[in-house]
C-alpha positions as a Markdown table, in Angstrom:
| # | Residue | x | y | z |
|---|---|---|---|---|
| 1 | Met | 86.1 | 97.1 | 96.5 |
| 2 | Lys | 84.7 | 94.9 | 93.7 |
| 3 | Thr | 84.9 | 91.2 | 94.1 |
| 4 | Ala | 86.4 | 88.9 | 91.4 |
| 5 | Leu | 82.9 | 88.0 | 90.3 |
| 6 | Glu | 81.9 | 91.6 | 90.0 |
| 7 | His | 85.0 | 92.3 | 87.9 |
| 8 | Tyr | 84.2 | 89.3 | 85.7 |
| 9 | Asn | 80.6 | 90.3 | 85.3 |
| 10 | Ala | 81.6 | 93.9 | 84.5 |
| 11 | Arg | 83.8 | 92.6 | 81.6 |
| 12 | Met | 80.8 | 90.7 | 80.2 |
| 13 | Gln | 78.6 | 93.7 | 80.6 |
| 14 | Arg | 81.1 | 95.6 | 78.6 |
| 15 | Val | 80.6 | 93.1 | 75.8 |
| 16 | Leu | 76.8 | 93.5 | 75.8 |
| 17 | Asp | 77.2 | 97.3 | 75.7 |
| 18 | His | 79.6 | 97.1 | 72.8 |
| 19 | Ile | 77.2 | 94.9 | 70.9 |
| 20 | Glu | 74.3 | 97.3 | 71.4 |
| 21 | Gln | 76.4 | 100.3 | 70.3 |
| 22 | His | 78.0 | 98.6 | 67.3 |
| 23 | Leu | 75.3 | 96.4 | 65.8 |
| 24 | Gly | 76.3 | 97.5 | 62.3 |
| 25 | Asp | 79.9 | 96.6 | 62.7 |
| 26 | Asp | 82.0 | 93.4 | 62.7 |
| 27 | Leu | 81.1 | 91.5 | 65.9 |
| 28 | Asp | 83.0 | 88.3 | 65.5 |
| 29 | Leu | 84.6 | 86.3 | 68.4 |
| 30 | Asp | 88.0 | 88.1 | 67.9 |
| 31 | Val | 86.3 | 91.5 | 68.4 |
| 32 | Leu | 84.1 | 90.5 | 71.3 |
| 33 | Ser | 86.8 | 88.6 | 73.2 |
| 34 | Arg | 89.1 | 91.6 | 72.9 |
| 35 | Val | 86.4 | 93.9 | 74.3 |
| 36 | Ala | 86.1 | 91.5 | 77.3 |
| 37 | Ala | 89.8 | 91.0 | 77.6 |
| 38 | Phe | 89.3 | 87.3 | 77.5 |
| 39 | Ser | 91.1 | 84.7 | 75.4 |
| 40 | Lys | 89.3 | 84.1 | 72.2 |
| 41 | Phe | 89.8 | 80.3 | 72.7 |
| 42 | His | 87.6 | 80.3 | 75.8 |
| 43 | Phe | 85.3 | 83.4 | 75.3 |
| 44 | His | 82.6 | 81.5 | 73.4 |
| 45 | Arg | 82.2 | 79.0 | 76.2 |
| 46 | Gln | 82.3 | 81.7 | 78.9 |
| 47 | Phe | 79.7 | 83.8 | 77.2 |
| 48 | Ser | 77.4 | 80.9 | 76.4 |
| 49 | Ala | 77.7 | 79.5 | 80.0 |
| 50 | Leu | 76.8 | 82.8 | 81.6 |
| 51 | Phe | 74.0 | 84.0 | 79.3 |
| 52 | Gly | 72.6 | 80.7 | 78.0 |
| 53 | Ile | 73.0 | 81.8 | 74.4 |
| 54 | Ser | 76.0 | 81.9 | 72.1 |
| 55 | Pro | 77.7 | 85.3 | 71.2 |
| 56 | His | 76.7 | 84.8 | 67.5 |
| 57 | Arg | 73.1 | 84.1 | 68.4 |
| 58 | Tyr | 73.0 | 87.1 | 70.7 |
| 59 | Val | 74.3 | 89.4 | 68.0 |
| 60 | Gln | 71.8 | 88.0 | 65.4 |
| 61 | Leu | 68.9 | 88.5 | 67.7 |
| 62 | Ala | 70.0 | 92.0 | 68.8 |
| 63 | Arg | 70.2 | 93.0 | 65.1 |
| 64 | Met | 66.9 | 91.4 | 64.2 |
| 65 | Lys | 65.2 | 93.1 | 67.1 |
| 66 | Arg | 66.3 | 96.5 | 66.0 |
| 67 | Ala | 65.2 | 95.7 | 62.5 |
| 68 | Ser | 61.8 | 94.6 | 63.7 |
| 69 | Tyr | 61.3 | 97.8 | 65.8 |
| 70 | Arg | 62.2 | 99.9 | 62.7 |
| 71 | Leu | 59.7 | 97.9 | 60.6 |
| 72 | Ala | 56.9 | 98.2 | 63.2 |
| 73 | Phe | 57.4 | 101.7 | 64.5 |
| 74 | Arg | 59.4 | 103.7 | 61.9 |
| 75 | Glu | 57.3 | 103.4 | 58.7 |
| 76 | Thr | 59.4 | 105.7 | 56.7 |
| 77 | Asp | 62.5 | 103.5 | 57.0 |
| 78 | Ala | 63.0 | 101.5 | 53.8 |
| 79 | Val | 63.3 | 97.7 | 54.0 |
| 80 | Thr | 66.5 | 97.8 | 52.0 |
| 81 | Asp | 68.1 | 100.3 | 54.5 |
| 82 | Ile | 66.9 | 98.1 | 57.4 |
| 83 | Ala | 68.4 | 95.0 | 55.8 |
| 84 | Leu | 71.7 | 96.6 | 55.3 |
| 85 | Asp | 71.8 | 98.1 | 58.8 |
| 86 | Ala | 71.2 | 94.6 | 60.1 |
| 87 | Val | 74.3 | 93.5 | 58.2 |
| 88 | Tyr | 72.6 | 91.5 | 55.5 |
| 89 | Glu | 74.1 | 91.6 | 52.0 |
| 90 | Asn | 70.7 | 92.2 | 50.3 |
| 91 | Pro | 67.0 | 92.5 | 51.1 |
| 92 | Glu | 66.3 | 89.0 | 49.8 |
| 93 | Thr | 68.5 | 87.3 | 52.4 |
| 94 | Phe | 67.1 | 89.6 | 55.1 |
| 95 | Thr | 63.6 | 88.7 | 54.1 |
| 96 | Arg | 64.3 | 84.9 | 54.2 |
| 97 | Val | 66.0 | 85.0 | 57.6 |
| 98 | Phe | 63.3 | 87.4 | 59.0 |
| 99 | Arg | 60.6 | 85.0 | 57.9 |
| 100 | Glu | 62.4 | 82.0 | 59.4 |
| 101 | Arg | 62.8 | 83.9 | 62.7 |
| 102 | Ile | 59.5 | 85.7 | 63.0 |
| 103 | Gly | 57.2 | 83.7 | 60.8 |
| 104 | Gln | 56.3 | 86.7 | 58.6 |
| 105 | Ser | 58.0 | 88.6 | 55.9 |
| 106 | Pro | 59.3 | 92.1 | 56.7 |
| 107 | Ser | 56.4 | 93.7 | 54.8 |
| 108 | Glu | 53.8 | 91.4 | 56.5 |
| 109 | Phe | 55.3 | 92.2 | 59.9 |
| 110 | Arg | 55.2 | 96.0 | 59.1 |
| 111 | Gln | 51.5 | 95.8 | 58.3 |
| 112 | Thr | 50.1 | 93.3 | 60.8 |
| 113 | Pro | 52.8 | 92.1 | 63.4 |
| 114 | Glu | 52.2 | 88.8 | 65.1 |
| 115 | Trp | 53.4 | 89.9 | 68.5 |
| 116 | Glu | 53.2 | 86.5 | 70.2 |
| 117 | Ser | 55.5 | 85.0 | 67.7 |
| 118 | Trp | 57.8 | 88.0 | 68.0 |
| 119 | Leu | 58.0 | 87.7 | 71.8 |
| 120 | Ala | 58.8 | 84.0 | 71.5 |
| 121 | Thr | 61.6 | 84.8 | 69.0 |
| 122 | Phe | 63.3 | 87.3 | 71.3 |
| 123 | Asp | 62.7 | 85.5 | 74.6 |
| 124 | Pro | 66.4 | 84.1 | 74.6 |
| 125 | Leu | 67.7 | 87.6 | 74.2 |
| 126 | Thr | 65.5 | 89.0 | 77.0 |
| 127 | Lys | 66.6 | 86.2 | 79.3 |
| 128 | Ala | 70.2 | 86.8 | 78.5 |
| 129 | Arg | 69.9 | 90.5 | 79.3 |
| 130 | Asn | 68.0 | 89.8 | 82.5 |
| 131 | Lys | 71.2 | 88.2 | 83.8 |
| 132 | Tyr | 72.5 | 91.7 | 84.2 |
| 133 | Met | 69.5 | 93.7 | 85.3 |
| 134 | Thr | 70.7 | 96.7 | 87.4 |
| 135 | Asn | 70.8 | 96.3 | 91.1 |
| 136 | Tyr | 69.1 | 99.5 | 92.4 |
| 137 | Ser | 69.7 | 101.2 | 95.8 |
| 138 | Lys | 67.9 | 103.8 | 97.8 |
| 139 | Asp | 70.4 | 106.4 | 96.5 |
| 140 | Asp | 69.0 | 105.9 | 93.0 |
| 141 | Val | 65.6 | 107.2 | 94.0 |
| 142 | Asn | 64.8 | 110.9 | 94.2 |
| 143 | Ile | 61.7 | 112.7 | 95.4 |
| 144 | Val | 60.5 | 115.4 | 93.1 |
| 145 | Glu | 57.6 | 117.8 | 92.7 |
| 146 | Phe | 56.0 | 116.7 | 89.5 |
| 147 | Ser | 54.2 | 119.6 | 87.7 |
| 148 | Ala | 50.6 | 119.0 | 86.4 |
| 149 | Thr | 50.9 | 117.9 | 82.8 |
| 150 | Ala | 48.1 | 117.9 | 80.2 |
| 151 | Ile | 48.2 | 114.9 | 78.0 |
| 152 | Ala | 46.6 | 113.2 | 75.0 |
| 153 | Val | 45.7 | 109.6 | 76.0 |
| 154 | Met | 45.2 | 106.4 | 74.0 |
| 155 | Glu | 44.1 | 103.5 | 76.1 |
| 156 | His | 45.3 | 100.0 | 75.7 |
| 157 | Arg | 43.0 | 97.4 | 77.3 |
| 158 | Gly | 43.5 | 93.7 | 77.0 |
| 159 | Asp | 46.4 | 91.3 | 76.3 |
| 160 | Pro | 49.7 | 93.1 | 77.1 |
| 161 | Thr | 51.4 | 91.1 | 74.3 |
| 162 | Lys | 49.3 | 93.2 | 71.8 |
| 163 | Ile | 50.6 | 96.5 | 73.1 |
| 164 | Gly | 52.7 | 96.9 | 69.9 |
| 165 | Asp | 49.5 | 97.3 | 67.9 |
| 166 | Thr | 48.4 | 100.2 | 70.2 |
| 167 | Ile | 51.8 | 101.7 | 69.9 |
| 168 | Gln | 51.6 | 101.7 | 66.1 |
| 169 | Arg | 48.2 | 103.4 | 66.2 |
| 170 | Phe | 49.5 | 106.0 | 68.7 |
| 171 | Ile | 52.6 | 106.8 | 66.7 |
| 172 | Ala | 50.4 | 107.3 | 63.6 |
| 173 | Trp | 48.0 | 109.6 | 65.5 |
| 174 | Arg | 50.9 | 111.6 | 66.9 |
| 175 | Lys | 52.3 | 112.2 | 63.4 |
| 176 | Thr | 48.8 | 113.3 | 62.2 |
| 177 | Ala | 48.4 | 115.6 | 65.2 |
| 178 | Gly | 51.9 | 117.1 | 64.9 |
| 179 | Leu | 52.9 | 115.7 | 68.3 |
| 180 | Pro | 56.0 | 113.6 | 67.7 |
| 181 | Pro | 58.4 | 112.9 | 70.7 |
| 182 | Arg | 60.7 | 115.7 | 69.7 |
| 183 | Val | 58.0 | 118.3 | 70.6 |
| 184 | Ser | 55.9 | 116.3 | 73.0 |
| 185 | Asp | 56.9 | 114.3 | 76.1 |
| 186 | Thr | 55.9 | 110.6 | 76.1 |
| 187 | Phe | 54.3 | 108.9 | 79.2 |
| 188 | Asn | 52.8 | 105.6 | 80.0 |
| 189 | Ile | 50.3 | 105.2 | 82.9 |
| 190 | Phe | 49.9 | 101.7 | 84.3 |
| 191 | His | 46.4 | 101.2 | 85.8 |
| 192 | Thr | 47.0 | 97.5 | 86.5 |
| 193 | Asp | 49.9 | 95.3 | 87.5 |
| 194 | Pro | 50.6 | 92.8 | 84.7 |
| 195 | Leu | 52.0 | 90.3 | 87.3 |
| 196 | Thr | 48.7 | 90.1 | 89.1 |
| 197 | Thr | 46.1 | 91.0 | 86.4 |
| 198 | Ser | 44.7 | 88.7 | 83.9 |
| 199 | Pro | 45.6 | 89.6 | 80.3 |
| 200 | Ala | 41.9 | 90.5 | 79.6 |
| 201 | Glu | 41.9 | 93.1 | 82.4 |
| 202 | Phe | 45.3 | 94.7 | 81.6 |
| 203 | His | 44.9 | 98.5 | 81.3 |
| 204 | Met | 47.6 | 100.9 | 80.3 |
| 205 | Asp | 47.6 | 104.4 | 78.8 |
| 206 | Leu | 49.9 | 105.8 | 76.1 |
| 207 | Cys | 50.2 | 109.5 | 76.5 |
| 208 | Ala | 51.8 | 112.6 | 74.8 |
| 209 | Ser | 52.0 | 115.9 | 76.6 |
| 210 | Thr | 50.1 | 118.7 | 75.0 |
| 211 | Asp | 48.2 | 121.8 | 76.0 |
| 212 | Arg | 46.0 | 121.5 | 72.8 |
| 213 | Lys | 42.4 | 120.6 | 73.0 |
| 214 | Ile | 41.9 | 117.1 | 71.6 |
| 215 | Ala | 39.2 | 117.1 | 69.0 |
| 216 | Gln | 37.0 | 114.0 | 68.7 |
| 217 | Asn | 38.9 | 111.5 | 66.5 |
| 218 | Asp | 38.6 | 108.0 | 65.0 |
| 219 | Ala | 41.8 | 106.9 | 67.0 |
| 220 | Gly | 39.9 | 107.2 | 70.3 |
| 221 | Val | 42.5 | 109.6 | 71.7 |
| 222 | Arg | 41.2 | 111.8 | 74.5 |
| 223 | Ser | 42.4 | 114.6 | 76.8 |
| 224 | Gly | 43.8 | 113.8 | 80.3 |
| 225 | Thr | 46.1 | 115.1 | 83.0 |
| 226 | Ile | 48.9 | 113.8 | 85.1 |
| 227 | Pro | 48.3 | 115.7 | 88.3 |
| 228 | Ala | 50.9 | 117.7 | 90.2 |
| 229 | Gly | 52.4 | 116.3 | 93.3 |
| 230 | Arg | 55.3 | 114.6 | 95.1 |
| 231 | Cys | 56.7 | 111.6 | 93.3 |
| 232 | Ala | 59.5 | 109.1 | 93.9 |
| 233 | Val | 61.4 | 108.8 | 90.6 |
| 234 | Leu | 63.9 | 106.1 | 89.6 |
| 235 | Arg | 65.8 | 106.4 | 86.3 |
| 236 | Met | 66.2 | 103.2 | 84.3 |
| 237 | Thr | 68.8 | 103.0 | 81.6 |
| 238 | Gly | 68.5 | 100.1 | 79.0 |
| 239 | Ser | 65.8 | 98.0 | 77.5 |
| 240 | Ser | 62.3 | 99.2 | 78.6 |
| 241 | Asp | 60.5 | 96.0 | 77.4 |
| 242 | Asp | 60.3 | 94.9 | 81.0 |
| 243 | Leu | 60.0 | 97.5 | 83.8 |
| 244 | Glu | 59.1 | 94.9 | 86.5 |
| 245 | Glu | 62.5 | 94.6 | 88.2 |
| 246 | Ala | 62.7 | 98.4 | 88.7 |
| 247 | Ala | 59.0 | 98.6 | 89.8 |
| 248 | Thr | 59.5 | 95.7 | 92.2 |
| 249 | Phe | 62.5 | 97.4 | 93.8 |
| 250 | Leu | 60.4 | 100.6 | 94.2 |
| 251 | Tyr | 57.4 | 98.9 | 95.8 |
| 252 | Arg | 59.2 | 96.0 | 97.7 |
| 253 | Asp | 62.4 | 97.6 | 98.9 |
| 254 | Trp | 62.3 | 101.4 | 98.6 |
| 255 | Leu | 58.8 | 102.3 | 99.6 |
| 256 | Pro | 58.5 | 100.3 | 102.9 |
| 257 | Ala | 61.9 | 101.6 | 104.1 |
| 258 | Ser | 61.2 | 105.2 | 103.1 |
| 259 | Gly | 58.3 | 105.9 | 105.4 |
| 260 | Glu | 56.4 | 107.4 | 102.5 |
| 261 | Glu | 52.8 | 106.8 | 101.6 |
| 262 | Thr | 51.4 | 106.5 | 98.0 |
| 263 | Arg | 48.6 | 108.8 | 96.8 |
| 264 | Asp | 45.6 | 107.9 | 94.6 |
| 265 | Phe | 47.2 | 108.0 | 91.1 |
| 266 | Pro | 48.7 | 105.1 | 89.2 |
| 267 | Phe | 52.3 | 104.2 | 88.8 |
| 268 | Phe | 53.6 | 105.9 | 85.6 |
| 269 | Cys | 56.7 | 106.4 | 83.5 |
| 270 | Gln | 58.2 | 109.0 | 81.1 |
| 271 | Arg | 60.1 | 107.7 | 78.1 |
| 272 | Ile | 63.1 | 110.0 | 77.8 |
| 273 | Ser | 64.9 | 108.4 | 74.9 |
| 274 | Phe | 63.8 | 105.6 | 72.6 |
| 275 | Phe | 65.1 | 102.4 | 71.0 |
| 276 | Pro | 65.7 | 102.1 | 68.0 |
| 277 | Asp | 66.5 | 105.9 | 67.8 |
| 278 | Val | 69.3 | 105.2 | 70.4 |
| 279 | Pro | 71.0 | 101.9 | 71.1 |
| 280 | Glu | 68.8 | 99.8 | 73.4 |
| 281 | Asn | 71.3 | 99.9 | 76.3 |
| 282 | Ala | 71.2 | 103.8 | 76.1 |
| 283 | Ala | 67.4 | 104.1 | 76.2 |
| 284 | Val | 66.2 | 106.1 | 79.3 |
| 285 | Thr | 63.0 | 105.7 | 81.2 |
| 286 | Asp | 62.0 | 107.5 | 84.4 |
| 287 | Leu | 59.6 | 105.6 | 86.7 |
| 288 | Phe | 57.3 | 107.6 | 89.0 |
| 289 | Val | 55.5 | 106.5 | 92.2 |
| 290 | Pro | 53.0 | 109.2 | 93.3 |
| 291 | Leu | 53.4 | 110.1 | 97.0 |
| 292 | Lys | 51.3 | 111.9 | 99.5 |
């Protein structure tokens, strides 16, 4: 049976889910308080006290984050369409607000994103969402036989805050190679732990499944393989910006209690569905721990 606190938190989580799924709609206090089934006279204080950010600010940042993702990773999306989707009356207002928030115009961000400024802008949104990170249990983990998978690999080495630049290059290469996500599965392989590794030593691979031979290319993409074998898999639904809570659960809680042993291949994940193609709370990522 749920406690009073759990019921309260579930009502607030319902608000966050509604925001993510209706970013283009009216999201004023009347609407959000009705979703939560709280009095509109108190909802603003309740939301702000719990999440450390006002409902209006949360909505603004969520809309702006989706807009920034479309600018950086969906190059065919027109700025005018992005502005209207973010509920701005015209591109000029969107450009002004975007520059105030991010420090670059939309076109500048699309060409050469300043990711450190971007991370700082959305830190309040990330912290608010982390209030409701999922509590995982051993029942959420399954052991599967992973099939050997041939992949195309682009390495990212160095500061993890710059991973967005590598993602942009990888998306461009995938388009050129005819390997978009709709025809090729997307994986990330984590060779180092960002919590214990200096930024200069961070190493992660961006991968796309393919049986094709990868010809030498200017993007530096090479052939690789994720080997077959037993894996513990945990499905994570929601923002995939930070996988650390889920990874920590697997290594701190599940693995010691499972009696399993890891094998000599890094922790990796498969991106099942992507933000901004789906609402961020509906993005799905499977995390894999290779086992003996």
